[in-house]
N, C-alpha and C positions, 0 to 999 in steps of 0.2 A: 199442506205441501209447501206453501210459501214460508211458514215458520221454520220448517225443516231446512229449507234452502238458506235461510238467514243464519241458522245455527251452524250449518256447514260452512258458509262464507266466513263466519266469525272464527270458527276453528282454523280455517285456512289462513286467515289473517294473523292469528296468534302464532301459528307455526312459522309463517314467513317472518314475522317480526323477530322472534327469538333466534331463528336461524341466521338472520342478517346481523343480529347483535353478536352472535358467536363468531361470525366471519370477521366482523370489524374489530374484534378483540385480538386478532392475530395477524401480523404482517410478516412477510418472508424476506429475509436478507441473505444475499450470497456474495462471495467475492474474496478480496484480498486477505490472506491469513494474517498479514502484519496489522491491517486495520482492525481485524477481529481481536488481536491481542492488545492493540494500542488503546482501544476505547470500546468497541462494540460489546464484548463479553460483559464488562462490568456496567457499562452505561445502559444496556438493555434491561438489566435487572432493576436499576434505579428508576428508569422510565416506566417499567411495569408497576412498580410500587406507587408511583405518582399518578399514573393515568389508567392502570388496569390493562393496558394494551401489551400483549405479549409479542416479542419479536423472535421469530424462529431463525436462528443463525446457522448458516452453512458456509464452509470455506470454498475453495476451488480456484482462487487466484483472481488477479485484477481483470483479466480478459472476461472471465465469467461474470464478474461483478458489473461489467458493462453490458455484455451481450445477452445475459439472462434477463436484465432489466429491459433491454431493447425489444426482445421478443415476448415480453410480458409474462415470462414464467417465474419472475421474482418481482416483488414490489419495490425493494431497495437493494442497493449493491454497495460494495466497497472497492475502491480502486486507488492505486498509488501511481497512476498515470492518467493523462487526459486521453480522449478519443484519438483514434488514428485518422488524420486528415484524408478525406476521399473515400473512407470505408463505410459502405452503406449499413453494415452490421452495427455500427456505433453512432451513427449521425443523429438518431432520434433521442439520445440520452442527454439529460441535464446533469451538471456536476456541481456539487456544493462543497467547497473546500472546508474541512473541519479542523485540520491539525497539520503541523509541520513535523516530519519525521526525518532523522538522520540515516544515511546509508553508512553502516559501520563496517569497518575492515576487521574481520575476525579470524583468529587463529587458535590453535590448541592452547590450553591454559599453561602448559609447560614450555611453550616456545619462548626463548629468551628475548626475542625482538619486541620492542615496546612502541616504536614509532615508524612511520613510513611517510615518505613525501608523495605528493600528488603525481609528480613525474615518474617516481619509482613504480607507483601503482599502475600508471598507464603502461609503463614498459613491461610489467609482468603480464598484463592482459594481452599485449601484442607479442609476447613471447621473446622479448628482447632482454629482459632480466630474468634469469632462470634459477639462480642459486641463492639460498638463504645466506650464504657466506657474504654476498654483496650487501646484505642488510644488517650484517653484524651477528648472523646466526650461524648454525651448523653448516658444514660443507656438504650440502644435500640439495637435490632439485626441489624447487617450489612446486607443489602440486596445487594447481589452480582449480577450484571447484566453482561451477557456474550454474545458472538456471537454463533449462532447455528452451530453445527458441529465442526469438528476438523481441517478442512483445509482452513477455511477463513484466509485471510492475518493476521488479528490481532490474532485470535485464535491459529493459527499455530505457530506464532512467540512468543506468551506468553509461550506456552508449550515448545518451543525450548530453549528460553532464561532462563526461570525460572526452568524448570524441565528436559530439554533435553529428552523429551519423547512426541511423538504425541498422545499417548494413554491415557494420564492423564484425568481423569474425574473431572470437576470442581464442587464445591458445589454451584450451581447457584440458585438464587431465581427466575430469569427470563432470558429467551434467546431471542435474536433478530436476524433477518435475515441479517441486515446490521448495519454499525456504526452509520448512521444518526439517525434511531429510538432509538437506545441505548442511544445516547447523549441526545436526546430530553426527553427521559423518566427520565434520571438522573436530568435534569433541573427541573422536577416536583416532585421529591422525595428526601426529605432531608436525608433519611437514606440509599440511594443507593450509590454504588461504582462500577466503571468500568474502563476499559482501552480502549483508542482509540489513533489514531494518533494525534500528537500535531498539525499538520497543519489543521486538521478538528476540533479538540476540541477547539482551540483558537478562533474560529469563534462563539462559543456558549456562552451563559450567564452561565458559570459554574466556579467552582474553580478547578484549577489544582494543585494537591499536589506536594510538593518537595519529592524527593525520596532520602533517606539517606542524607537529608539536601541540596540536589542540585536541582535547578530548571531546567526544560527541555527547556531552551532557546537556541538560535543558537550557542552561544559561548561555552556553556557547552556540547552541542552535539558535536561540532567540535573537542573539546579537549578531548573528551572521559570521562569527569567528570560525565556525566549523564549515568547511567548504561544500561537503556533499549532503544536501538536504533536498526534500521534495515535499509537496502537499499530499495529504491523504484526503481522498474525496468520497463523499456520499453520492451515489448515483440514483437517479429516479427519472420517471417520465412525467412531464407536465400534464399529460392527459390520463394519468393513472386514476382509477376509481378510488384509490386509497390516499389521494393527495392530501386530505385533511389530516390523516394520521401522520403522513410523511412530514408535513410542514410542522406539526407538533413536535416530532422527534428532532427536527432540525433546530427548532427553537430551544429545545431542551439541551441539545449538544452544545449550543453556543452560550447557555446560561452559566451562571457561577458554579452550579453543581456539576454540570457537564465538563467545564474547564478544569475543575479540581480532579476529576477522574482522569483526564488526559495527562495532566502534569504528574499525577501519581504513577502513571504508567510510562513516563519517560518521553512524552511528546509534548510539543508546544501548541496551545490553542491558536488556531489560524489568525484570529482577530487581534491577538496580542503581539503579533509579529508581522504586521503588514509590510514593513520595510523590506522584508525578505523577498518579496515580489520583484523589487527593483534590483536587489543584489543578484538574484538569480538571473535576471535578464542580462546583467553585466557578465556573469560567468558564462552564460551561453554564448554571448557574443565573442568572448575571449576564446572559448573552446572552438567556435566556428572559425575564427581567424587562424588558429593553429591546426585545424583539422585538414588532413589531406583529401578527405572525401566529404565535401559539404552535400547536404541533402536538400532537395527542392521540395517544399511543402505541398506543391501542387501534385506531386506524384502519388499514385495509390499504392497502399501496402498490399501485398499479395500473400501474406502469411495466413 
């Protein structure tokens, strides 16, 4: 009887060992579609070749990339914004900046306009500049396409960088749940204008406008010449049971191989442009000084 119990225990141990190995070979990522296109799709494949660890990738947006990690329904997330101050749904998440991505102003490929100024862009979002004729285009109303809600990665960062207020209402012609449908709709509407991440927009058959005469290419982002940029973050919990695998992926993302993947996809590796942190602080202070609705960071978001 004793020998039978030992055999049974041995079988249970083997079963547990291999089931734990299978679990450790897959981690789940959810979040920002722009992060997904900028590095996750390609980087996860290279990471698997190097380590054998598979990353199951799902989209869903920046807010899911934070909150699904927070409630432990995902191991990793992608976000193009930081946590919302005072929001308990996001306070337990750690943010690892991996890349710098530009916010690109996008229009239909046949739109004759090539450049827009920062002030013109702000006026369009406020409904003050309404005709393409004022930008050197056709005598037709500008149809502004925006993201739904105020806490999407793109929507939040536009409000932060242009107006320094998360409460600003945009004069939208149409709103979209995610960046993909927004980009596709602008492909089909010659009078539409919107903003999306460069790493996503560059894959579409669209025209990307210069901003203040500067193109959102890798070099202009890196040097800070292009004004609208933001970090792309990897989100995780420090108490995650998958922390070892998470740390391994972070190290890979910052490695030479990881950086090459980012550059290939149109974003700048975070550690190669640390000066942008200080430039962005300056931009935010400038936006705050000119904003009519300053935001107190002690307030809680209610979205």
